[in-house]
N, C-alpha and C positions, 0 to 999 in steps of 0.2 A: 567886843573884844574882851579877852580875859584880863582881869585886873592884876597888877603886880602881886597883890596879897594872895590871889588864887594860884599863882604860878610859883612852883618851888624850884629855884635855880640849884643846879648841882655844882658845888665848888670844885674847880679844876686846878691842877698844878700850873705854875707859870708857863711851862712849855706848851700848854694848850690854850694860851691866851687868844688865839685866833678861832677858837671853837666855843660854842655855847650849847649847854645841855640843860634841859629842865623837864619837870614832870608835873602832871595835873591830875587831881582826883576828880574823875568825871562824874562820880555819883553826886557831886555838889552842883552840877549844872542843872538848873531848874527849867529853863525855857529853851529847849533845843531848837525848835523852828525859828525863834527870833535870833538865836546865836548863829544859826546856819545862814539866815538871810543877811545878817550884818557882816559876815566874815568870808563867805564863799563866793567864788566867781560863778557866773551863770552855769558854766559847764560842771563845776564842782557841785553846785546845788542840785542840778539834775541827777548827777551820780548819787548823791546822798539820798535823794527821794526814792531812788530805785532800790535802796536797801530796805528789806522788809522786817528783818529781825530787830527788835528794839535795842537789845544790848549791842549788837553790831553797829547800829546807827550811832549810838552814843560814843562808842570807842573810836569809830572812824572819824567822827566830827571832832572829838576831843584831841586826837593826835594832831589834826590840822590846826585847831585853835592854839595848841601848845606851840607848834612850829611857827605860825604866823606871829604870835605874841613874842617869841624869842627874837624874830627878825625885827619887829618894831622896836624892842628894847635896845637892840644892838645898832640899828641904823636910823631910827626915827621915821621909817616909812609907815605912815599912820593909817593908810587905807588898805586893809588886808585883801580887799577885792581886786587889787592890782597884782596880786601874787597868785599864781595858779600852781597847785601841786599835781604834777602829772607823773605817770610811770613810763620808764623807757622800755625798750624791747625785752629786757630781762626782768622787768618788774620792780626795778629800783625807783623809788620816788625821787623826783627832782623839782626844784622850785623854778618856775618860769615867770618872768615879768609879763603879765597878760597884755595883749595888744596885737596889732597887725604883724609886727615883726617880733615874734616871741624870742626872748633872750634868756638863756639859762642863768640862774642867780646862785652861784656857789654850789654847795653840795649839802645833802640832808639825809636823815634817816628817821624813821618813825617806828614806834612799838607800843604795845598795850598789853596789860594783864590786869583784869578787873581788881580794884576799881581805878587803876592807874593807866594813864597814857603818857608817853614821853617822846621827846624829839631832840635831835642834835642838828646843828647847822654851822656851817662855816662859809665865809665869803670867798674863800680861796678855791678857784675852779680846778686846781690840780690835786686837791685833797679828796679822798673818798672816806666816808664815815659809815659806821654801822653801830646801832644802839639796840639794846634788848633789855627787857625787864621780866622777871619771873618771881612768883611766890615760892618761898621755901616750903616744900611739901614732899610727901612720899611718892608723888606721881613720877618724879624723875628716877627714883630708885627702881621702879619697874621697867624702865627703858634704858637704864644706864649702859647696858651692853651695846647700844646703838650709837653712843657718842663718847664714852670714856676710852681714851687711848692709853696704851702701855707707857707712852712717853710723857704723859701728863704729870707735871710736878707742882706740888703746892709747897710754898715756903713757910706758911703760917698754919699751925694746927687749927682745924675747924671741925665742928660737928659734921658727921658724914653727909647729912642732907644739905647742909649749907654748902659744903665743898662741891657736891654734885651740881647744885644750882649755879655756883660760880662758873664751873667749867661749861655748863650748858649755855649760860648767858654769853660768855665770852665767845664761844664757838658759833652761836647764832649771830652775834654781832659781826664776827669775822666773815661768815657766809654772806651777810648783807653787803659788806665791802666788796666782795667778789661778785655779787649779783647771782648767787646760787639760790636754788629753791629752798623752801622751808625744810630744815632738818637734813639737807642733802650733804652726804659725805662728811658728817661731823666727826666720825671716828678717825677720819684721815687727817684731822687737824690736831697737832700736838700743841699743848698749852704749857708754858713754863713760867712760873712766877719768879720774877727776878728781884723784887722787893715787895713789901706788903702792899697788896692791891694793884701792883704793876706787873704786866705780863708780856711775854713774847709768844706769838702764835705763828705756826708754819704748817703748810700742807705740802707733803712730798718735797720736791726741790724748789718750790715756789718762794716768793719773797716773804720776809719776816714782817708780820704786822705787829704794831704796838697795841696793847690793851690795858684797860683799867677797869676796876670794879668797885662798887660801893654797896653797902648793906643799909637798909632802912625799913623799919616797921614790918619785919618779917619778909621782906623782898630783897632781891639782888638786882642791881642794874649794872650793865657793862657797856663800855664804849671801846670800839676798835677803830684804828686809824691806818689808812694806807694812802697810796698816791694813784695817779691816773693809770699806772701800769696794772693796777688791780682790775681795770676793765677788761684788758686782754686776758688776764689770768682767769677771770670768771668765765669769759667766753670759751676759752680752751677747755675749762672743766666741764662744760655742758655739752660739748660736741661728742 
């Protein structure tokens, strides 16, 4: 299991006391097979072994180590192999208590951008989470037309590349709440900053989601928050 020193908790406002978010630098993980054996369920371990690319193996494992470590810190559940991270029909990860009668355990979201993996978790089953992390670079400048909307509003002046990364991360996190595909319809999501680092996101006439973002070490991380109605919203968007 990841030690508290290896896991970096993201400080959240009091209104998010029911949510935990953390990040993990997976380039510091030295013995991946041992970490996988100690932390993954049998099914997870089999899935991890089927991943052939070394970088993909590391980020996949690190995101799950981060998530399970978060849950241990919040709940005291010490055996990570009792928690199975599975994907639902729309590809959203969810934590299930492993066993004959599998039971969903709150809600979660995973993300990674080398060398970071990150996770968000809540024990409230009616909450839907989305988290994303991205390096600030000119990569997003080349594809800005696919995700920047005319209604996007920034409250705080930022360098252009940083602002693009903020919008990208928030919209990616928002799409994870709704269970949309990677990069799907991001230009249809309007992002309005209401106070520094705090945002409202809306797509068409859909519900308003709350969002937050943080900058660290040349990266941006974003969290979006919705409720169970986001499930039907995401389903309608994909039909």
